[in-house]
C-alpha positions, -999 to +999 in steps of 0.1 A: -845+362+014-815+344+015-799+331+049-759+328+052-750+299+069-720+302+093-691+277+081-671+265+112-642+258+090-644+293+072-644+309+108-613+291+115-592+300+086-604+336+090-592+333+126-557+320+115-558+348+090-564+381+107-542+366+142-511+356+117-496+395+118-502+394+155-480+363+160-451+378+137-456+410+160-449+392+191-424+368+178-404+402+167-410+423+197-394+391+216-362+398+201-357+434+214-339+435+243-347+474+248-313+478+249-285+505+223-276+476+205-310+466+189-302+498+167-271+483+153-269+454+131-231+434+137-239+410+114-248+440+087-212+453+098-199+424+086-219+420+051-204+458+045-169+450+054-167+419+033-178+447+003-157+477+011-125+481-005-105+494+027-113+508+061-123+544+048-145+526+024-162+506+056-162+539+072-183+553+047-207+524+040-215+522+081-228+559+078-253+554+048-288+553+054-299+525+023-274+500+040-292+497+071-267+490+096-267+516+118-300+532+136-280+546+166-289+578+187-265+576+215-269+612+227-305+612+219-307+644+198-330+629+176-310+619+146-283+593+137-249+586+150-218+592+128-197+563+131-159+567+132-134+539+123-100+538+141-077+507+132-055+497+160-029+473+148-001+456+164+023+430+142-001+408+119-036+418+145-060+445+137-086+456+161-108+483+140-130+501+160-162+513+155-171+541+177-194+573+182-183+605+197-210+613+220-206+644+230-177+668+227-158+654+258-172+615+256-167+589+230-182+555+230-173+518+215-198+506+195-182+476+182-147+460+174-137+438+143-108+417+153-087+400+126-059+379+131-037+357+103-035+324+106-012+316+075+002+328+048-032+330+033-053+323+061-072+351+083-103+350+107-122+379+122-151+382+145-169+414+154-171+422+195-203+444+203-196+466+232-207+455+269-223+491+273-245+490+240-256+447+241-258+444+283-227+420+277-196+414+249-220+399+221-198+384+192-205+378+156-186+361+129-191+348+094-197+313+086-203+288+057-220+259+059-209+222+042-222+185+048-203+162+069-211+125+069-222+110+100-195+088+108-218+059+120-228+052+086-211+045+053-218+043+017-242+060-006-268+061+026-246+082+048-264+106+065-253+143+057-256+172+084-252+204+077-220+221+100-206+258+100-173+262+095-147+293+102-142+313+073-109+326+058-111+363+053-082+365+035-094+375+002-119+402+010-107+431-003-105+454+031-084+427+041-059+422+016-056+462+015-050+463+054-022+434+048-007+451+020+024+463+025+028+501+029-008+502+044-015+534+063-029+527+096-066+543+090-078+564+120-106+583+108-105+625+110-137+628+117-149+638+159-178+654+176-193+679+151-170+675+126-182+651+097-178+648+059-195+668+038-213+640+018-226+626+052-266+641+062-280+625+098-315+613+097-342+605+122-342+568+138-363+544+120-390+528+148-371+495+159-396+475+146-391+487+108-353+486+115-350+452+127-371+437+096-345+455+071-314+437+091-327+407+090-310+392+051-279+401+065-282+372+093-279+346+062-242+342+065-233+352+098-244+344+133-239+353+169-220+333+192-206+338+227-168+324+221-133+343+215-112+329+183-093+359+180-074+360+212-043+381+199-064+411+184-090+412+213-060+419+239-050+447+214-078+463+220-089+454+254-066+485+270-077+512+242-120+501+251-134+540+252-168+541+265-196+570+278-208+573+316-240+584+303-240+554+277-235+529+304-256+541+330-286+540+305-279+505+298-272+495+335-307+506+344-329+490+311-309+453+325-317+460+364-353+471+348-354+437+328-346+416+356-367+428+382-396+417+355-381+383+356-365+387+322-337+366+308-303+384+320-276+364+310-270+339+282-240+323+274-236+301+244-200+276+245-193+261+209-168+233+206-148+234+174-125+205+158-092+219+145-106+223+106-128+249+122-155+229+121-183+237+146-198+207+157-214+209+195-227+238+213-239+244+244-265+275+256-269+284+294-300+304+295-302+322+330-339+338+346-339+359+371-378+365+387-389+383+420-417+366+437-449+383+458-430+375+490-399+394+477-377+366+470-353+362+439-354+332+420-326+319+397-333+293+370-308+284+343-318+261+314-293+241+295-294+231+255-271+215+237-269+213+205-252+190+175-243+198+142-259+236+144-275+243+111-279+281+101-306+303+108 
């Protein structure tokens, strides 16, 4: 009869193999805030807008299940919400609002794509997630990476670091369409219980599955906390629409996270050069935790980064 000998090396490898999925799951769950904004990808919305030929086409893409951008059920009826798109324009700026009719009487803005012309053939945009869904205004924008030479070294041996630059979106078909002469401002004709014939709501996916599907959209978009598109934001601000029900639900979640010692505030300030290159960033994280004595402690952590790489 043969006796099997236990190998410490094989045991360690087996432990690592079986624990890897658990670590991956833990990392993924740590990205969840428990807020409605977990179920709408700002980065995916930018990617779809880039592909769209017009605001109407963009609205259709937003409401297609296989595009993995929308997993919202704000009225909690067990079905995905239809997102309508409304363009608010003033001069050469556009504020493209993404909105859900929560009920017959209430609507809730999900996000707004803010666009400004900065020259004859130059335009920039950002998408701003509504604070009622994300806990605070959350801004995402497209970026490109280019190599910049470190000024301390010259010649062939010069160090070249990757830096992020602001994208000129003028050549995007949807942007060209909106700035074309004769453009009729798009206001979605759909509302509560009045939807296009082609649309069929589906049941929300589990957050973990939706999160994985949306990850690829982050390759060329990132979240920041600095407004660049000021004039378009000023056009949108007085027109913002929010639901009392959604706002109350989000406030409750944020308050509960604070009591449990969760991160309740995170602010990133990005410094840019005139050419739009992002070369410095500072992130301040505020954590609130309640101790056994009933007192509440606040901890702030500041992290500075130079030459930000993509993620």
